[in-house]
Backbone as a printed PyTorch tensor [residue, N CA C, xyz], in Angstrom:
tensor([[[-39.0620,  -1.1960, -11.9340],
         [-38.4150,  -2.3840, -11.3900],
         [-37.2430,  -2.8200, -12.2850]],

        [[-37.4280,  -2.6420, -13.6040],
         [-36.3660,  -3.0320, -14.5330],
         [-35.0880,  -2.2260, -14.2570]],

        [[-35.2450,  -0.9410, -13.9700],
         [-34.0980,  -0.0890, -13.7100],
         [-33.3610,  -0.5170, -12.4330]],

        [[-34.0870,  -0.9400, -11.4200],
         [-33.4550,  -1.4130, -10.1790],
         [-32.6700,  -2.6850, -10.4490]],

        [[-33.2220,  -3.5980, -11.2360],
         [-32.5070,  -4.8320, -11.5780],
         [-31.2650,  -4.5270, -12.4230]],

        [[-31.3640,  -3.5720, -13.3360],
         [-30.2030,  -3.1550, -14.1230],
         [-29.1220,  -2.5930, -13.2090]],

        [[-29.5280,  -1.7710, -12.2510],
         [-28.5730,  -1.1680, -11.3180],
         [-27.8720,  -2.2410, -10.4930]],

        [[-28.6300,  -3.2000,  -9.9860],
         [-28.0380,  -4.2950,  -9.1990],
         [-27.0720,  -5.0930, -10.0590]],

        [[-27.4550,  -5.4000, -11.2820],
         [-26.5860,  -6.1580, -12.1880],
         [-25.2890,  -5.4340, -12.4830]],

        [[-25.3650,  -4.1570, -12.7640],
         [-24.1610,  -3.3760, -13.0680],
         [-23.2780,  -3.2550, -11.8270]],

        [[-23.8870,  -3.0690, -10.6650],
         [-23.1160,  -2.9710,  -9.4240],
         [-22.3290,  -4.2640,  -9.1900]],

        [[-22.9950,  -5.3950,  -9.3190],
         [-22.3250,  -6.6790,  -9.1020],
         [-21.2530,  -6.9280, -10.1580]],

        [[-21.5240,  -6.5580, -11.4080],
         [-20.5290,  -6.7040, -12.4590],
         [-19.2920,  -5.8610, -12.1580]],

        [[-19.4890,  -4.6170, -11.7270],
         [-18.3600,  -3.7570, -11.3780],
         [-17.5760,  -4.3080, -10.1870]],

        [[-18.2890,  -4.8560,  -9.2170],
         [-17.6320,  -5.4540,  -8.0550],
         [-16.6980,  -6.5820,  -8.4990]],

        [[-17.1940,  -7.4450,  -9.3740],
         [-16.3820,  -8.5630,  -9.8690],
         [-15.2200,  -8.0480, -10.7130]],

        [[-15.4670,  -7.0830, -11.5920],
         [-14.4060,  -6.5490, -12.4540],
         [-13.2910,  -5.9300, -11.6210]],

        [[-13.6460,  -5.0940, -10.6490],
         [-12.6110,  -4.4550,  -9.8330],
         [-11.8880,  -5.4640,  -8.9600]],

        [[-12.5710,  -6.5000,  -8.5570],
         [-11.9260,  -7.5610,  -7.7660],
         [-10.9030,  -8.2960,  -8.6390]],

        [[-11.2650,  -8.5520,  -9.9010],
         [-10.3570,  -9.2430, -10.8120],
         [ -9.1860,  -8.3550, -11.2400]],

        [[ -9.4230,  -7.0570, -11.3720],
         [ -8.3630,  -6.1370, -11.7790],
         [ -7.2810,  -6.0150, -10.7190]],

        [[ -7.6240,  -6.2540,  -9.4890],
         [ -6.6260,  -6.2130,  -8.4360],
         [ -6.7300,  -4.9720,  -7.5810]],

        [[ -5.9740,  -5.0150,  -6.4910],
         [ -6.0430,  -3.9650,  -5.4820],
         [ -5.3470,  -2.6940,  -5.9410]],

        [[ -4.2970,  -2.8500,  -6.6900],
         [ -3.4830,  -1.6990,  -7.0490],
         [ -4.2600,  -0.6950,  -7.8790]],

        [[ -5.1390,  -1.1680,  -8.7410],
         [ -5.8460,  -0.2490,  -9.6250],
         [ -6.7360,   0.7230,  -8.8570]],

        [[ -7.2040,   0.3350,  -7.7030],
         [ -8.0430,   1.2300,  -6.9180],
         [ -7.2260,   2.0900,  -5.9650]],

        [[ -6.0510,   1.6490,  -5.5910],
         [ -5.2590,   2.3890,  -4.6190],
         [ -4.5090,   3.5550,  -5.2500]],

        [[ -4.0210,   3.3710,  -6.4510],
         [ -3.2000,   4.3960,  -7.0780],
         [ -3.7090,   4.6390,  -8.4910]],

        [[ -4.5410,   5.6440,  -8.6540],
         [ -5.0670,   5.9680,  -9.9700],
         [ -4.1040,   6.8830, -10.7110]],

        [[ -3.6960,   6.4630, -11.8910],
         [ -2.9220,   7.3520, -12.7500],
         [ -3.9040,   8.2600, -13.4820]],

        [[ -3.3900,   9.2180, -14.2090],
         [ -4.2630,  10.1010, -14.9870],
         [ -5.0570,   9.2790, -16.0070]],

        [[ -4.4120,   8.3080, -16.6220],
         [ -5.0950,   7.4500, -17.5880],
         [ -6.2220,   6.6650, -16.9150]],

        [[ -5.9470,   6.0870, -15.7440],
         [ -6.9680,   5.3250, -15.0180],
         [ -8.1610,   6.2060, -14.6650]],

        [[ -7.8760,   7.4250, -14.2270],
         [ -8.9470,   8.3380, -13.8410],
         [ -9.8470,   8.6650, -15.0380]],

        [[ -9.2240,   8.9540, -16.1800],
         [ -9.9960,   9.2420, -17.3940],
         [-10.8030,   8.0200, -17.7980]],

        [[-10.2030,   6.8440, -17.6980],
         [-10.9090,   5.6080, -18.0390],
         [-12.1270,   5.4090, -17.1330]],

        [[-11.9730,   5.6680, -15.8400],
         [-13.1050,   5.5240, -14.9180],
         [-14.2120,   6.5260, -15.2310]],

        [[-13.8220,   7.7330, -15.6450],
         [-14.8380,   8.7090, -16.0290],
         [-15.6190,   8.2420, -17.2600]],

        [[-14.9180,   7.6830, -18.2170],
         [-15.5840,   7.1900, -19.4280],
         [-16.4940,   6.0110, -19.0980]],

        [[-16.0010,   5.1140, -18.2540],
         [-16.8230,   3.9700, -17.8460],
         [-18.0730,   4.4570, -17.1220]],

        [[-17.9090,   5.4350, -16.2430],
         [-19.0770,   5.9210, -15.4930],
         [-20.1100,   6.5480, -16.4270]],

        [[-19.6610,   7.2590, -17.4390],
         [-20.5960,   7.8540, -18.3960],
         [-21.3260,   6.7680, -19.1840]],

        [[-20.5790,   5.7410, -19.6160],
         [-21.2030,   4.6490, -20.3700],
         [-22.2070,   3.8970, -19.4960]],

        [[-21.8450,   3.6730, -18.2560],
         [-22.7530,   2.9590, -17.3520],
         [-23.9740,   3.8040, -17.0080]],

        [[-23.7920,   5.0900, -16.9030],
         [-24.9270,   5.9650, -16.6170],
         [-25.9630,   5.8380, -17.7200]],

        [[-25.4990,   5.7970, -18.9510],
         [-26.4290,   5.6290, -20.0720],
         [-27.1250,   4.2800, -20.0170]],

        [[-26.3910,   3.2320, -19.6350],
         [-26.9940,   1.9040, -19.5520],
         [-28.0020,   1.8250, -18.4040]],

        [[-27.7560,   2.5730, -17.3450],
         [-28.6400,   2.5160, -16.1860],
         [-29.9760,   3.2220, -16.4240]],

        [[-29.9270,   4.4110, -16.9510],
         [-31.1610,   5.1950, -17.0360],
         [-31.7740,   5.2050, -18.4300]],

        [[-31.0740,   4.6340, -19.4210],
         [-31.5810,   4.5380, -20.7880],
         [-32.0240,   5.9110, -21.2690]],

        [[-33.2220,   6.0600, -21.6810],
         [-33.7100,   7.3390, -22.2030],
         [-34.3600,   8.2070, -21.1270]],

        [[-34.6440,   7.6210, -19.9710],
         [-35.3160,   8.3600, -18.8920],
         [-34.2760,   9.1640, -18.1170]],

        [[-34.2340,  10.4710, -18.3000],
         [-33.2540,  11.3350, -17.6410],
         [-33.8850,  12.1470, -16.5020]],

        [[-34.9660,  11.6260, -15.9380],
         [-35.6640,  12.3730, -14.8940],
         [-34.8930,  12.3420, -13.5770]],

        [[-35.2020,  13.2840, -12.7200],
         [-34.5920,  13.3510, -11.3920],
         [-34.9640,  12.1190, -10.5810]],

        [[-36.1940,  11.6800, -10.7170],
         [-36.6520,  10.4980,  -9.9750],
         [-35.8340,   9.2740, -10.3770]],

        [[-35.5740,   9.1100, -11.6790],
         [-34.7800,   7.9680, -12.1460],
         [-33.3650,   8.0580, -11.5870]],

        [[-32.7700,   9.2430, -11.6190],
         [-31.4280,   9.4160, -11.0820],
         [-31.3670,   9.1110,  -9.5940]],

        [[-32.3410,   9.6050,  -8.8440],
         [-32.3810,   9.3290,  -7.4030],
         [-32.6000,   7.8470,  -7.1260]],

        [[-33.4080,   7.2030,  -7.9400],
         [-33.6510,   5.7590,  -7.7680],
         [-32.3540,   4.9760,  -7.9680]],

        [[-31.5830,   5.3400,  -8.9890],
         [-30.3010,   4.6690,  -9.2390],
         [-29.3530,   4.8980,  -8.0610]],

        [[-29.2500,   6.1360,  -7.5960],
         [-28.3550,   6.4500,  -6.4720],
         [-28.7830,   5.6890,  -5.2140]],

        [[-30.0570,   5.6970,  -4.9070],
         [-30.5560,   4.9750,  -3.7230],
         [-30.3310,   3.4730,  -3.8490]],

        [[-30.4940,   2.9300,  -5.0390],
         [-30.2420,   1.4980,  -5.2370],
         [-28.7770,   1.1830,  -4.9710]],

        [[-27.8650,   2.0180,  -5.4960],
         [-26.4410,   1.8180,  -5.2320],
         [-26.1400,   1.9060,  -3.7340]],

        [[-26.7050,   2.8790,  -3.0600],
         [-26.4650,   3.0360,  -1.6230],
         [-26.9870,   1.8360,  -0.8350]],

        [[-28.1620,   1.3570,  -1.1990],
         [-28.7320,   0.1900,  -0.5070],
         [-27.8770,  -1.0630,  -0.7540]],

        [[-27.3990,  -1.2200,  -1.9820],
         [-26.5060,  -2.3470,  -2.2800],
         [-25.2300,  -2.2570,  -1.4530]],

        [[-24.6680,  -1.0750,  -1.3670],
         [-23.4450,  -0.8900,  -0.6010],
         [-23.6660,  -1.1840,   0.8760]],

        [[-24.7550,  -0.6920,   1.4290],
         [-25.0780,  -0.9810,   2.8310],
         [-25.3080,  -2.4720,   3.0490]],

        [[-26.0130,  -3.0920,   2.1220],
         [-26.2820,  -4.5300,   2.2330],
         [-25.0060,  -5.3570,   2.1820]],

        [[-24.0950,  -5.0020,   1.2710],
         [-22.8410,  -5.7450,   1.1780],
         [-21.9560,  -5.4910,   2.3950]],

        [[-21.9880,  -4.2870,   2.9370],
         [-21.2310,  -4.0030,   4.1650],
         [-21.7490,  -4.8550,   5.3200]],

        [[-23.0520,  -4.9620,   5.4240],
         [-23.6480,  -5.7830,   6.4750],
         [-23.2630,  -7.2470,   6.2740]],

        [[-23.3060,  -7.7160,   5.0250],
         [-22.9660,  -9.1090,   4.7170],
         [-21.4970,  -9.3920,   5.0380]],

        [[-20.6120,  -8.4380,   4.7640],
         [-19.1870,  -8.6250,   5.0800],
         [-18.9610,  -8.7240,   6.5880]],

        [[-19.7450,  -7.9600,   7.3690],
         [-19.6140,  -8.0500,   8.8310],
         [-20.0910,  -9.3920,   9.3500]],

        [[-21.0960,  -9.9610,   8.7140],
         [-21.6870, -11.2130,   9.1880],
         [-20.9540, -12.4520,   8.6930]],

        [[-20.2670, -12.3650,   7.5480],
         [-19.6440, -13.5400,   6.9520],
         [-18.1780, -13.2720,   6.6310]],

        [[-17.3010, -13.9610,   7.3450],
         [-15.8670, -13.8130,   7.0890],
         [-15.5110, -14.3090,   5.6920]],

        [[-16.1700, -15.3610,   5.2360],
         [-15.8970, -15.8910,   3.9000],
         [-16.2770, -14.8670,   2.8250]],

        [[-17.4130, -14.1970,   3.0020],
         [-17.8100, -13.1910,   2.0230],
         [-16.8750, -11.9870,   2.0680]],

        [[-16.4520, -11.6030,   3.2610],
         [-15.5060, -10.4920,   3.3760],
         [-14.1990, -10.8250,   2.6660]],

        [[-13.7410, -12.0670,   2.8400],
         [-12.5080, -12.4990,   2.1740],
         [-12.6850, -12.4600,   0.6600]],

        [[-13.8520, -12.8740,   0.1680],
         [-14.1260, -12.8340,  -1.2610],
         [-14.2030, -11.3930,  -1.7650]],

        [[-14.9110, -10.5480,  -1.0580],
         [-15.1440,  -9.1730,  -1.5110],
         [-13.9130,  -8.2900,  -1.3580]],

        [[-13.1900,  -8.4320,  -0.2530],
         [-12.0650,  -7.5490,   0.0390],
         [-10.7140,  -8.1680,  -0.2750]],

        [[-10.6430,  -9.4950,  -0.2910],
         [ -9.3710, -10.1680,  -0.4780],
         [ -8.6160, -10.2640,   0.8320]],

        [[ -7.3930, -10.7500,   0.7450],
         [ -6.5250, -10.8750,   1.9210],
         [ -5.2040, -10.1910,   1.6070]],

        [[ -4.4870,  -9.7550,   2.6350],
         [ -3.1720,  -9.1600,   2.3850],
         [ -2.2570, -10.1650,   1.6680]],

        [[ -1.3640,  -9.6400,   0.8240],
         [ -0.5000, -10.4860,   0.0040],
         [  0.9570, -10.1300,   0.2960]],

        [[  1.7520, -11.1200,   0.6780],
         [  3.1660, -10.9030,   0.9880],
         [  3.9520, -10.7430,  -0.3120]],

        [[  4.6590,  -9.6120,  -0.4370],
         [  5.4280,  -9.3170,  -1.6490],
         [  6.9310,  -9.5230,  -1.4530]],

        [[  7.4140,  -9.2260,  -0.2290],
         [  8.8380,  -9.3820,   0.0950],
         [  8.9330, -10.0830,   1.4390]],

        [[  9.8160, -11.0940,   1.5030],
         [ 10.0420, -11.8340,   2.7450],
         [ 11.5320, -11.8240,   3.0400]],

        [[ 11.9340, -11.0850,   4.0620],
         [ 13.3330, -10.9530,   4.4770],
         [ 14.2280, -10.5580,   3.3040]],

        [[ 13.8210,  -9.5150,   2.5910],
         [ 14.6290,  -8.9720,   1.5120],
         [ 14.5120,  -9.7010,   0.1840]],

        [[ 13.7950, -10.8000,   0.1560],
         [ 13.6370, -11.5900,  -1.0690],
         [ 12.2530, -11.3360,  -1.6580]],

        [[ 12.2240, -10.9210,  -2.9220],
         [ 10.9620, -10.6310,  -3.5980],
         [ 10.2630, -11.9490,  -3.9420]],

        [[  8.9670, -12.0010,  -3.6860],
         [  8.1640, -13.1750,  -4.0390],
         [  7.5690, -12.8900,  -5.4160]],

        [[  8.2640, -13.3690,  -6.4460],
         [  7.9450, -13.0430,  -7.8350],
         [  6.5090, -13.4010,  -8.2230]],

        [[  6.0310, -14.5450,  -7.7500],
         [  4.6690, -14.9790,  -8.1040],
         [  3.6450, -13.9480,  -7.6260]],

        [[  3.8160, -13.4590,  -6.4090],
         [  2.8640, -12.5020,  -5.8390],
         [  2.9710, -11.1170,  -6.4780]],

        [[  4.2020, -10.6840,  -6.7840],
         [  4.3440,  -9.3720,  -7.4220],
         [  3.7760,  -9.4080,  -8.8420]],

        [[  3.9780, -10.5010,  -9.5500],
         [  3.4280, -10.6100, -10.9150],
         [  1.9070, -10.6710, -10.8740]],

        [[  1.3730, -11.4620,  -9.9500],
         [ -0.0910, -11.6000,  -9.8600],
         [ -0.7630, -10.2830,  -9.5020]],

        [[ -0.1190,  -9.4810,  -8.6680],
         [ -0.7150,  -8.2180,  -8.2340],
         [ -0.2680,  -7.0370,  -9.0970]],

        [[  0.6020,  -7.2920, -10.0660],
         [  1.1190,  -6.2550, -10.9560],
         [  1.8200,  -5.1330, -10.1860]],

        [[  2.5680,  -5.5220,  -9.1660],
         [  3.3760,  -4.5810,  -8.3880],
         [  4.8220,  -4.7400,  -8.8390]],

        [[  5.4810,  -3.6270,  -9.1140],
         [  6.8710,  -3.6860,  -9.5540],
         [  7.8160,  -3.4760,  -8.3770]],

        [[  9.0740,  -3.8140,  -8.5970],
         [ 10.0870,  -3.5770,  -7.5690],
         [ 10.1880,  -2.0770,  -7.2780]],

        [[ 10.0130,  -1.2730,  -8.3090],
         [ 10.0480,   0.1840,  -8.1230],
         [  8.9350,   0.6450,  -7.1950]],

        [[  7.7430,   0.0460,  -7.3220],
         [  6.6350,   0.3950,  -6.4300],
         [  6.9950,   0.0950,  -4.9790]],

        [[  7.5840,  -1.0740,  -4.7610],
         [  7.9450,  -1.4880,  -3.3980],
         [  9.0230,  -0.5690,  -2.8300]],

        [[ 10.0660,  -0.3160,  -3.6170],
         [ 11.1590,   0.5320,  -3.1310],
         [ 10.7060,   1.9690,  -2.9180]],

        [[  9.8200,   2.4570,  -3.7640],
         [  9.3010,   3.8250,  -3.5670],
         [  8.5600,   3.9130,  -2.2390]],

        [[  7.7070,   2.9300,  -1.9600],
         [  6.9760,   2.9270,  -0.6920],
         [  7.9410,   2.7890,   0.4860]],

        [[  8.9800,   1.9640,   0.3320],
         [  9.9700,   1.7920,   1.4020],
         [ 10.6990,   3.1050,   1.6840]],

        [[ 11.0450,   3.8390,   0.6330],
         [ 11.7130,   5.1330,   0.8290],
         [ 10.7830,   6.1340,   1.4950]],

        [[  9.5510,   6.2080,   0.9970],
         [  8.6080,   7.2010,   1.5090],
         [  8.1570,   6.9220,   2.9390]],

        [[  7.9310,   5.6510,   3.2650],
         [  7.3560,   5.3440,   4.5780],
         [  8.4020,   5.0330,   5.6450]],

        [[  9.5590,   4.4740,   5.2260],
         [ 10.5360,   4.0380,   6.2240],
         [ 11.9360,   4.6100,   6.0140]],

        [[ 12.1500,   5.2960,   4.8980],
         [ 13.4790,   5.8180,   4.6130],
         [ 14.4710,   4.7410,   4.2100]],

        [[ 13.9810,   3.6140,   3.7200],
         [ 14.8510,   2.5100,   3.3140],
         [ 15.2500,   2.6720,   1.8550]],

        [[ 16.4640,   2.2160,   1.5260],
         [ 16.9870,   2.4070,   0.1690],
         [ 17.1430,   1.1150,  -0.6160]],

        [[ 17.3100,   0.0020,   0.0790],
         [ 17.5960,  -1.2670,  -0.6080],
         [ 16.6040,  -2.3400,  -0.1780]],

        [[ 16.4140,  -3.3080,  -1.0660],
         [ 15.4930,  -4.4130,  -0.8040],
         [ 15.9400,  -5.2110,   0.4260]],

        [[ 17.2600,  -5.3020,   0.6280],
         [ 17.7850,  -6.0750,   1.7640],
         [ 17.3940,  -5.4840,   3.1120]],

        [[ 16.9710,  -4.2180,   3.1190],
         [ 16.5640,  -3.5650,   4.3640],
         [ 15.0990,  -3.8350,   4.7020]],

        [[ 14.3890,  -4.5070,   3.8080],
         [ 12.9610,  -4.7570,   3.9960],
         [ 12.7580,  -6.1670,   4.5340]],

        [[ 12.1670,  -6.2570,   5.7130],
         [ 11.8390,  -7.5620,   6.2720],
         [ 10.6000,  -8.1140,   5.5700]],

        [[  9.5340,  -7.3160,   5.5400],
         [  8.3080,  -7.7110,   4.8490],
         [  7.7440,  -6.5190,   4.0890]],

        [[  7.2310,  -6.7820,   2.9030],
         [  6.4080,  -5.8220,   2.1760],
         [  5.0950,  -6.5430,   1.9090]],

        [[  3.9890,  -5.9040,   2.2940],
         [  2.6760,  -6.5440,   2.2120],
         [  1.7380,  -5.6430,   1.4120]],

        [[  1.0830,  -6.2350,   0.4160],
         [  0.0380,  -5.5230,  -0.3070],
         [ -1.2430,  -5.7000,   0.4950]],

        [[ -1.7020,  -4.6090,   1.0890],
         [ -2.8920,  -4.6630,   1.9430],
         [ -4.1610,  -4.7540,   1.0990]],

        [[ -5.2680,  -5.0890,   1.7410],
         [ -6.5400,  -5.2090,   1.0150],
         [ -6.9970,  -3.8730,   0.4500]],

        [[ -6.4920,  -2.7830,   0.9900],
         [ -6.8410,  -1.4500,   0.4860],
         [ -6.0760,  -1.1060,  -0.7840]],

        [[ -5.0310,  -1.8820,  -1.0870],
         [ -4.1880,  -1.5940,  -2.2390],
         [ -2.8910,  -0.9060,  -1.8590]],

        [[ -2.7730,  -0.4810,  -0.6140],
         [ -1.5440,   0.1670,  -0.1440],
         [ -0.4930,  -0.8960,   0.1680]],

        [[  0.7650,  -0.5000,   0.0740],
         [  1.8650,  -1.4030,   0.4060],
         [  2.4030,  -1.0140,   1.7740]],

        [[  2.4430,  -1.9830,   2.6860],
         [  3.0170,  -1.7600,   4.0200],
         [  4.4330,  -2.3150,   4.0290]],

        [[  5.3410,  -1.5740,   4.6400],
         [  6.7440,  -1.9800,   4.7190],
         [  7.1220,  -2.1800,   6.1790]],

        [[  7.7040,  -3.3330,   6.4690],
         [  8.2340,  -3.6110,   7.8010],
         [  9.7450,  -3.7620,   7.6350]],

        [[ 10.5300,  -2.8530,   8.2400],
         [ 11.9800,  -2.8970,   8.0340],
         [ 12.6290,  -4.0470,   8.7970]],

        [[ 13.7920,  -4.4460,   8.3010],
         [ 14.5920,  -5.4690,   8.9930],
         [ 14.9850,  -4.9260,  10.3540]],

        [[ 15.1030,  -5.8170,  11.3070],
         [ 15.6020,  -5.4380,  12.6290],
         [ 17.0830,  -5.1190,  12.4710]],

        [[ 17.5410,  -4.0160,  13.0140],
         [ 18.9540,  -3.6840,  12.8760],
         [ 19.8140,  -4.6910,  13.6450]],

        [[ 20.9750,  -4.9960,  13.1010],
         [ 21.9210,  -5.8990,  13.7400],
         [ 22.5760,  -5.1440,  14.9000]],

        [[ 22.3430,  -5.6180,  16.1120],
         [ 22.8340,  -4.9200,  17.3070],
         [ 24.3520,  -4.8120,  17.3270]],

        [[ 25.0290,  -5.8370,  16.8350],
         [ 26.4930,  -5.7980,  16.8200],
         [ 26.9890,  -4.6880,  15.8880]],

        [[ 26.3450,  -4.5440,  14.7310],
         [ 26.7170,  -3.4760,  13.7990],
         [ 26.4610,  -2.1020,  14.4240]],

        [[ 25.3450,  -1.9760,  15.1210],
         [ 25.0210,  -0.6990,  15.7620],
         [ 26.0680,  -0.3590,  16.8210]],

        [[ 26.4200,  -1.3430,  17.6400],
         [ 27.4270,  -1.1030,  18.6820],
         [ 28.7780,  -0.7530,  18.0690]],

        [[ 29.1850,  -1.4800,  17.0080],
         [ 30.4550,  -1.1720,  16.3440],
         [ 30.4530,   0.2510,  15.8060]],

        [[ 29.3500,   0.6570,  15.1940],
         [ 29.2560,   2.0140,  14.6380],
         [ 29.3400,   3.0570,  15.7470]],

        [[ 28.6820,   2.7890,  16.8760],
         [ 28.7220,   3.7390,  17.9880],
         [ 30.1150,   3.8240,  18.5980]],

        [[ 30.7880,   2.6700,  18.7370],
         [ 32.1480,   2.6580,  19.2880],
         [ 33.0830,   3.4350,  18.3670]],

        [[ 32.9300,   3.2340,  17.0420],
         [ 33.7640,   3.9650,  16.0860],
         [ 33.4930,   5.4620,  16.1660]],

        [[ 32.2310,   5.8500,  16.3040],
         [ 31.8800,   7.2720,  16.4020],
         [ 32.4820,   7.8770,  17.6670]],

        [[ 32.4280,   7.1650,  18.7700],
         [ 33.0150,   7.6490,  20.0250],
         [ 34.5280,   7.7330,  19.8890]],

        [[ 35.1260,   6.7380,  19.2240],
         [ 36.5720,   6.7270,  19.0220],
         [ 37.0070,   7.9430,  18.1980]],

        [[ 36.2420,   8.2820,  17.1590],
         [ 36.5490,   9.4510,  16.3320],
         [ 36.4540,  10.7210,  17.1710]],

        [[ 35.4120,  10.8270,  17.9860],
         [ 35.2430,  12.0120,  18.8420],
         [ 36.3740,  12.1120,  19.8570]],

        [[ 36.7440,  10.9830,  20.4190],
         [ 37.8260,  10.9730,  21.3960],
         [ 39.1450,  11.3780,  20.7420]],

        [[ 39.3990,  10.8770,  19.5330],
         [ 40.6150,  11.2740,  18.8070],
         [ 40.6240,  12.7710,  18.5580]],

        [[ 39.4490,  13.3290,  18.2110],
         [ 39.3610,  14.7660,  17.9450],
         [ 39.6520,  15.5600,  19.2170]],

        [[ 39.1330,  15.1060,  20.3430],
         [ 39.3830,  15.7870,  21.6230],
         [ 40.8540,  15.6940,  21.9810]],

        [[ 41.4360,  14.5040,  21.8290],
         [ 42.8460,  14.3120,  22.1830],
         [ 43.7630,  15.1130,  21.2670]],

        [[ 43.3450,  15.2940,  20.0100],
         [ 44.1770,  16.0670,  19.0750],
         [ 44.2460,  17.5270,  19.4900]],

        [[ 43.2490,  18.0100,  20.2210],
         [ 43.2360,  19.4000,  20.6560],
         [ 44.0550,  19.6190,  21.9310]],

        [[ 44.3880,  18.5390,  22.6050],
         [ 45.1830,  18.6620,  23.8330],
         [ 46.6440,  18.9220,  23.4790]],

        [[ 47.3870,  19.5430,  24.4130],
         [ 48.8200,  19.7580,  24.1480],
         [ 49.5370,  18.4190,  23.9940]],

        [[ 50.6400,  18.4270,  23.2480],
         [ 51.4040,  17.1910,  23.0190],
         [ 51.7790,  16.5590,  24.3450]],

        [[ 51.6300,  15.2430,  24.3910],
         [ 51.9680,  14.5480,  25.6210],
         [ 50.8060,  14.4480,  26.5720]],

        [[ 49.6550,  14.9870,  26.2550],
         [ 48.4690,  14.8570,  27.0870],
         [ 48.5010,  15.7950,  28.2640]],

        [[ 47.5000,  15.7530,  29.1280],
         [ 47.3980,  16.6760,  30.2570],
         [ 48.5150,  16.4940,  31.2710]],

        [[ 49.0520,  15.2690,  31.4090],
         [ 50.0810,  15.0540,  32.4240],
         [ 51.4180,  14.7320,  31.7980]],

        [[ 51.5450,  15.0530,  30.5250],
         [ 52.7930,  14.8140,  29.8560],
         [ 52.9100,  13.4440,  29.2400]],

        [[ 51.8790,  12.6080,  29.3420],
         [ 51.9090,  11.2790,  28.7190],
         [ 50.7320,  11.1670,  27.7740]],

        [[ 50.7440,  10.1710,  26.9470],
         [ 49.6390,   9.9570,  25.9930],
         [ 48.4050,   9.5280,  26.7970]],

        [[ 47.3400,  10.2950,  26.7200],
         [ 46.1600,  10.0710,  27.5250],
         [ 45.4200,   8.7980,  27.1610]],

        [[ 45.6300,   8.2630,  25.9560],
         [ 44.8860,   7.0770,  25.5370],
         [ 45.5520,   5.8020,  25.9860]],

        [[ 46.7500,   5.8520,  26.4410],
         [ 47.4510,   4.6140,  26.7680],
         [ 47.5130,   4.4130,  28.2410]]])
C-alpha cells in the first residue's frame, strides 16, 4: 500500500511541476530536455520501488500510473474547471501583428519561435503578416495569417496583366496589327 501511495504522490507532483513549467517544455524537447527527463525518470524509479526490484512491484507501479491517468482523464471530461486547471487554456501571443510581451514572457516563447512556426506552417516571413499566434494547450503554436488586402491583390494582378500585355504588344509589328498603336 505504501508503494501505491508513493506512486500517487509522485504522479501528482509531476503533474504540478509540468503544469508550472509550461506548455512549451512538453511540446518541443531539446536534447538537453530529453536527457534531463531520462535522469528524472531514473531518480523517480528509485524513489518509487526503493529496494524492491521485483516484477510485481514494477507492474504495480505501472498499473497505478495507468489507473491515475484514466481517473484524471475521466475527471477532465466531467469537470470543465478541472480540465482548465490540468490542461490550461490557449494563450494569445500575437494580435494583428503586435506581440503580446506579457504572454510571450510568461510562456517563455521567443519571437524566433513564433516566426519559425509562421514560416513552416503558413509561409509567412514577417510579424505583420500574422493576425493571431496562439500557444495551444498542447504546446504547439497556431498561426492565423492576416487577411490579404483585396485592393493590393487587385493592383498586383492588374500590374501583372499590364506587364504581360506589354510583352505581347512588343512582339507585334510596329504600329500594331492595323498600323496603329493597339493600346490606345
